[in-house]
N, C-alpha and C positions, 0 to 999 in steps of 0.2 A: 721721689721714691714711689714705686707702684708698677712700673713697666717691667716686662719680663727679665731684662738683663740688668736692672737696677740692683744695688746691693743694700743689705740690711745687716747691722751688727748689733747683737745684744751683749752688753758689757757691764762690768762692775767697776766703780771708781769712787774713792773717798767714802765708802760705806753705802753709796747709793747705786741703784741699778739703772741702766739707761739703754736707749735704743738710738742708734745713729743710722743715717742713710746717705747714699751717694747715687748719682744718676749715671747711667751708661752713656748718655749724651755728652757728659763732661769727661768721659773716660775715667769715671770714679774719682775725680779730683775735687769734688764739691761736698765732701763729707760735712754733715751738720747733725747736731743732736736734735732729734725729733720728739723725744720724751725722756724725762728723768723721774724716777720713783724714789722718794726719800726712804732711806733704810734706818737702821741696819737690818739685813736679812740673814737668815741662817744658810741659805743656798744661793748659788748664782741663778739668774733667771734661766728657765728652761723653756725654749720655744717649741711649738708643735708644728713641725714641717708639713704634716699631712693636711691639717686644717688650712694652712697657708696655701698649699697647692690646690686644694679642692675648692675653697671658699674665698680665698683672698683675705682671710682674717688671720692676723698674727695673735695667737693665744699664748700667753706666757705665764708659767707657774712660778710663784714666789712663796717663801715661808717666812713668817715673822720670827725674829730672834726672841728666845725666851728671857723672862726677867730673872729666873733662877735656873740652875742646872737641872736638866731632865724634865723641865716643865713642858707640857704640851703647848703648841702654838698654832696659830691659824695659818691655813694654806689659802692663798688667793690666786684667782685666775684673772689676769688682765687681758682684755681683748682690744685689739687695735685694727681699725680698717685703714687702708692706705689709699690716699687719693691718687689721681692720675696727673698731678701737677708737677 
């Protein structure tokens, strides 16, 4: 993952959030999980496409799940740099 035509997928599964990637060289047949963040989270991961295009950094916003209803929870930004391998 990391070349222009490679693919990146941000997903949620089993209460965890994850990022998977596949290479254009394999015609996107080599999907693999490249990161999994333990949840549960209040929202699905939200990626920043502008930072990705401008800096090659995948910034993802997640919000922690509250312990009680209507309780404030932390927002986190997860930053990932993607190698050329």
